[in-house]
N, C-alpha and C positions, 0 to 999 in steps of 0.2 A: 851920207848913205854909201854904200856898199857898192860895188856892182853889181850889172848882172847876177839876179840871182838863176842857177844851171839847176833845174827841174829836174827830178823821173817820174815817173807816176807807174805805177802796180799796179797790176787791173785795165782795166779798160771797158766794166760793165756799166751798170747805170751812175757809178759812183764814179768812178775816171771819165767817163764820157760824157757825161750832163753834170754834177757835181764840183770838179774837179778840171778838168783840160780851160775850158772854155775861161775859166779866171783867168789861172794863167797865161792865156795863150793875150790875152786882153791887154791885161797889167802890163803895165812897160819897165818893173822891178824887176821882171820873171822872163826867162827862159825859157819853153817848154822844148829840155832835148832828147827824153826820152820816154816812151812809154812798152810796156812789158804785158802783153796776154799773146796767149797761144792758140786764142781764136782765131781763125784766117779774115772771118769774113770783121768780125771787131778791129787785127790787124789793116786790113783793107779799107777801112773808116776811117784808123789812126792815117795812117797817110792820106787818104784825099779830103779828108779836112785837113789837117797839117799839114804842108808837103816836105815840111825839112826838119822833120820831127823823126829819131831814128826808132824802130820797130823790133823789138827784142822781144825773143819765145817766154824768158824763162830770168828771176829774179836774180841767180846764177848769172847770169851774163849784165844786164844792170851794174849791180857789185862790181861785176872786172872795172866798169867804167867809171867807178868811184871818184875818181881823181878828181875827175874833168862834171862834177856835180856838186853841188851844193847843201843841197835837199832831196830829201824822195819824200811821196804822198801815197800811206796802204791804201788801200778800194779793193781788195782782198776779200771776203769772207772770215770775219771775228775770227776764227780757232789759227788763223793764218798771225795774224796782228802781230801777236808776241814774240815772233820768233822770226816776220822780218821786220820790226822796228828795232830789234836788239840787232842783227848784225848792219842797219842802217846807223844807228849808233855805233858801234865799232869803225865800221866803216870811215868816222869821224864827219858823218851828213848830220844838216837839223832834220828832223822829223815831225810833220801831220800822218794822226791815226783814225780815220775814220771811225766814228761811230761804228757798234760798242764798243769801245778800246780794248778791254782785254773780255775773255773769257770769267773774271773772276778778280774782284778788287785785291788780292795782292798780288795779285800777277803784275795791274795799275800797278801799281807801289814801287813793287822792284825794277818797272821800267822809268819809272820818271828817277829813282837812286841810277840807275844806270845812266840817264843822259846827267845826273849829275858828276855823276863819275866820269862820265865820257870828254864834261863840258860844252853841250851843244844843246836847242832847242830842243823840246818836245813837247807838242798840244795835239787836241782832240778837233775832230767838227761837228764840233756841235752849231752846225749852223744854221738850224734854226731860232736862237738866239738872234736872230734877221731877216727874224719874220715880218712882213708887215705886219698882221694882225696884232701879235706877240708886243713888237717896237710900241706903235698906237698904244695896250694895254697896257705896257711898264709906265710909259708915258702919263698915263691917263691918272695911275697909281701910285707913282712919285706925285704928280702936281695932286694929290687931296682929292681926285674929284667923283672917288665912289664914296668918301671916307675910309672908316674902316671897315676891310673885307673882310667876311669872316665865313667864304664860302666859292670856291674856285671850282667849278666845272670845264673843265678841257676834254676833248675828241678828237680821236685819229680814228675815224671809219671811212670805210670803207665795204665794196660790195663784190666778196673773193671768193664763189660757192665753193670753187674746187681746188682753189687755196695755192700758195703760194706757188711758182714755179722755181726750176734749177737747185740749187744749193739752201734756199732757204724751207721749201719743205725736208730738205734731209738731213739738216743739222740738229741733234739735240740740245735740249739747253744748258749740257754741262763745258758744250764746246761756243757757247753764247748765240742760240737760235733758241728763234721763235718771237711772236710780236712784242712782249715786254722786254727783250735786248734791244729790238727792232726798234717798233714808233715809240715805246716806253722809257727809253733813252731821254726822248728828245721832252716825252711829257714830265718828266722825273725832274729834268735838268729847268723845264722853263718855269717848272714850281717852287722849284727851288731858288731859284734868281729872283720870282717876285718874292716870297715868301719865307725865306730865311730856311732855319735849320732845321728840319725834321728830328720828333722825337717818339710818335708812333705810325707805326705801319698797319694797314690792316690788307688783301689781298686774296684775289681770286682768279687764278688762270687759267684759267679753260682751252682742250683744246678739242676743237667741235667736228670738224676736217677729219672722216678717216684717212688714216694712213699717214699723218701728220708723227712730225718728229716734236714738236710743240706747240704750246700755246698759241693761239689761235682769235682768241677773245679770251678780251684780262679785263679786269676792274683793279684798280690800285688807289689806297685812299688814306692822307697823309694829315697829320697832325702837326703842325709846323707850331717850334714854339710861340709865335706872331702869336697865336690864335686864331691863324684862318683854318678850316681843311680846306685840303683839295680833293676833287673826288678826279681821278683819272682814270676815259674810258676807251679804252686798242683792239678794235676788233677787223677781220677783215669779212665780216659776214652782217652786214648796215647794209639793209637793202635802203633802208632811210635812214641816214647819217642823221644822228640831231647837232645841234650846234657845232661850230667850231668854241669856243672860248661864252658863259654865263654866267658872270659874275657878280653875285650880293655883297649887298657895301653898306655899310648906317647910311651912306648918303643917298645912295644909289644906285645899279648898277648897267652891265654892258655886257650888251651880246652880241656876238658875234657867225656868223656865219660862211660857210666855204672856205677853205685855203689856199696860204697865200701863193698867188699868180707866178712863183715864179718857177717852180718845176713842172707845169703846165709850160712854161714858155721857154727852157730849157733842152725840152725835151724836143720841141719843136724847131727850136735849130735859131732859138735866140741866142742874142750876145747879149754879155751885162752893158756892151758900153751902146744896144739901139736907144733909141729914145723913147720917152714908155714905159723901161727893164722899170718893174717892182714898182710900179703904180696900180692903185686897185681900181677901178671903175665905181665909179660913185653909187650902180645899186649894190654893190656889195660889202661898201662901208659898215662898220656896225652901228647899233643903236645906243646911246648913252642919256639915262634918266629915271624916271618915276613913273611907269605907267603912263599912261596918255597923255604928260609930257616931255616923254624921251623924245630922242631928237637924234639922227646920224651923226656921226663925227667922222669927222675925214680921215682915212686911214695913211698912218707914217710910211715912207718910201719901203717896201721891200728892200737888201741890201747883203744880199750873200757875198758880192765883192769885196765889202769891209773886211770881212775874216782877213783874205790877202795882202790888203791894206796893212792892215795893222801887223798882221804877221814880216812885214817887210820888214820894217819900222822896229819889229823888236830884232832880225837878225839883224839890223845896221848897229842897235844898243843904245837904239831912242823908242824905246816902247818895250809893253813885255809883250805876251805874247798871249794873242786876242783870247784864249778860252787855256784856263789856269786848267792844266791835266790835272791836278786833287784837286778842283771839281766835279771830271771825271770821273775819279773812284769813290767819292762821295753817291755817286746818282749810281753807280755800279755793285754799295754796299745797298741803297735801299734794293735792289732790285734783288741780289739774293737775298735778302730779308723777308721781299713779301713773296717770291719760289719757296723758300722753309715756311712761310708761313698761310702758304698753301696747298702745296703739297699735307702740312700735317691734319690740315682739316679736310682732307680724302682718306687721309687715312681714318 
């Protein structure tokens, strides 16, 4: 293994504060050295939670310290990802980019080429690959417990009738805004991971909340070359959400309600080293089977911490990056096609 991986996090909103800093601080392979935020309250929170961290106002200040870092994590709005990742690579740093990787697939492909030229590692935080429910479903599919899956329904539905807050309300589709770029990134990535290459896309991306810059209620249907049809629902206007997964196969079906528990726990201050982290209560387990013979199946442990464990091995030259950035390009290409098709239908 290499020495301690000295890390800077750009952005200390939900992404940096909830999904990155706790894992970096708890993993002995890393040190959390620098946090970038211009928000006084977030800066105070970073100091209080991580007393040894240096908090700076701008990315410029972080890059001025690049010789003292090995890795940068970019948890800022999507329209900033390309510039910040490029600067980090030019500074000789490995890079983690939060989703969506970039506003366009062409920009994302160019970043991959940039990383190759720089000889640095580049990966994308598609953390939902380590959700408890997704890991469970993936295992069931691989074990053949459902037979040949013909229909995959996947949902991220919430109730936010007033719309998203802060930059998410104002970011247009061209800059990576909207629920399809946000939650849809996870749903599409999971579908491709489970069922492979997409050969046909259908989409309806709706903007239902007045004043929003992008979609907030979207349906995407994917036909995979494997024969599976994925129906992906994402909405912030679901007063009664549907099941997280409803999967129909030739041998059995699997239905799962509710979200993976990790985000809720992390927002409440839990750490990935806490006892019980990532484990679902038995009443939240999904149901597998046929009609009256269906039974609950114990959920696998959710493990966002695995992303950073694999990345540490990759930096040491002992493994591949946890998410191949080319996978993220494939997801962006599907999102672009979905938006084009939806816009054409509305003309």
